Structures are given as C-alpha cells and as structure tokens.
C-alpha positions in Angstrom: 69.0 191.4 128.1 71.7 188.9 128.1 73.6 188.5 124.8 76.7 186.3 124.3 80.0 188.1 123.9 80.4 186.9 120.3 77.8 186.0 117.7 78.0 184.9 114.1 76.3 187.1 111.5 73.7 184.4 111.0 73.0 184.2 114.8 72.6 188.0 115.1 70.4 188.1 111.9 68.1 185.4 113.3 68.0 187.1 116.7 66.9 190.4 115.1 64.8 189.0 112.3 66.9 190.6 109.6 68.9 189.2 106.6 72.6 188.3 107.0 73.4 190.9 104.4 71.9 193.5 106.6 74.2 192.5 109.5 77.2 192.4 107.2 76.3 196.0 106.0 76.1 197.1 109.7 79.5 195.6 110.4 81.0 197.7 107.5 79.1 200.9 108.3 79.5 200.8 112.1 83.0 199.3 111.9 82.2 196.6 114.4 85.1 194.4 115.7 84.9 190.9 114.1 87.1 187.9 113.8 87.1 185.3 111.0 85.9 181.7 111.6 88.5 179.3 110.5 87.5 176.2 108.5 84.5 177.8 106.9 84.5 177.6 103.1 85.2 180.9 101.4 86.6 182.5 104.6 83.7 185.0 104.8 82.2 183.7 108.0 83.0 185.8 111.1 82.2 186.3 114.7 81.0 189.7 115.8 82.3 191.0 119.2 79.2 192.1 121.1 80.6 195.1 122.9 78.8 198.3 124.2 78.6 200.0 120.8 77.1 196.8 119.2 74.6 196.4 122.1 73.6 200.1 121.8 73.1 199.7 118.1 71.1 196.5 118.5 68.8 198.1 121.1 67.9 200.9 118.6 66.9 198.6 115.8 63.1 198.5 115.0 62.8 194.8 115.9 64.2 195.4 119.4 62.1 198.5 119.9 59.0 196.4 119.0 60.1 193.5 121.2 60.6 195.9 124.2 57.6 198.2 123.5 55.1 196.4 125.9 57.7 196.5 128.6 58.3 200.2 128.1 54.5 201.0 128.1 53.9 199.1 131.4 53.9 201.0 134.6 57.3 201.1 136.3 57.7 198.3 138.8 59.3 199.2 142.1 62.6 197.6 142.8 62.3 195.1 145.5 65.1 193.6 147.5 65.4 190.0 146.4 66.1 189.0 150.1 62.4 189.8 150.8 61.1 187.5 148.1 59.3 184.4 149.1 61.1 181.2 148.2 58.5 180.5 145.5 59.0 184.0 144.0 62.8 183.7 144.0 62.5 180.4 142.1 60.1 182.1 139.5 62.5 185.0 139.1 65.4 182.6 138.6 63.6 180.7 136.0 62.5 183.8 134.1 66.0 185.3 134.1 67.4 182.0 132.6 64.8 181.8 129.8 65.8 182.5 126.3 64.1 185.4 124.4 62.1 182.8 122.4 60.9 181.1 125.6 59.9 184.4 127.2 58.0 185.3 124.1 56.1 182.0 124.1 55.3 182.4 127.8 54.0 185.9 127.1 51.7 184.5 124.3 50.5 181.8 126.7 49.7 184.3 129.4 48.0 186.6 127.0 45.9 183.7 125.5 45.0 181.9 128.7 45.3 184.6 131.4 46.5 183.9 134.9 43.6 181.6 135.8 44.3 179.4 132.7 48.1 179.4 133.4 47.5 178.4 137.0 45.1 175.7 135.9 47.8 174.3 133.5 50.2 174.2 136.5 47.6 172.3 138.5 47.1 175.2 140.9 43.5 176.3 141.2 41.3 178.1 143.7 40.2 174.8 145.3 43.8 174.0 146.3 44.3 177.3 148.1 
C-alpha cells in the first residue's frame, strides 16, 4: 500500500473512515511526529509524518483490516518474475499499481457485480473476437 510521506489529520481521517478527533487522539497517544501548517486559522492544522510506526498503527486499525480481509483470505499467489509477463499483463499490472485505493475498490465492486465476462464485454473484448 502506498501512502504519502505526510498527510493532514483530515486526509488520514478520510482515508481510514474515522473522525478527525480520533486521528488527533492517536497523535497524542502514539506520540506521532507532526508539523504545523502555517497560514491555517487557529494554528491547529498539522501534517502527520507517515513513518513506520504510523504505518504499522494504521494497518492494525479495524477499517484497514476490513479493507484487506478479502486479500488475506484469498489463496496465496505465487510470485512471478515480471520479466516473464506478457506485454498486456505488464500494462495491466502497471495500471493496477497506480490506482488509488478508491479506484481499486470501485474496480473490485465492478468485477464482483459483472464478473469477468461482463468486464470483458465492457472493454469490447468478447469470445467472438478471440
């Protein structure tokens, strides 16, 4: 999972689906490194440095466990050498790696709803073209 090196409390709260107050409480309790954002009224806005301890904490939150649960339950996929990928598969992997978590979730919903056959039909790839 790719996270930026710094996030505002609001960005992290939105990402995890929790309230900003929850993130602020975690900052105090976990003693995360932060820096203030200048020019924000009240001086309370801050950037959280997303280091290993923050990443570890985030991965243990219920929202992240639920988000990763289907992946954890799936059979382990063997590691393939990317050099052996077909050009089309390399492009697909590149696209998937560059998608945002929201885009990946929407793609998952589409695949669940329509299945591979419906997905291929939407792409204009059907059995007759094979």
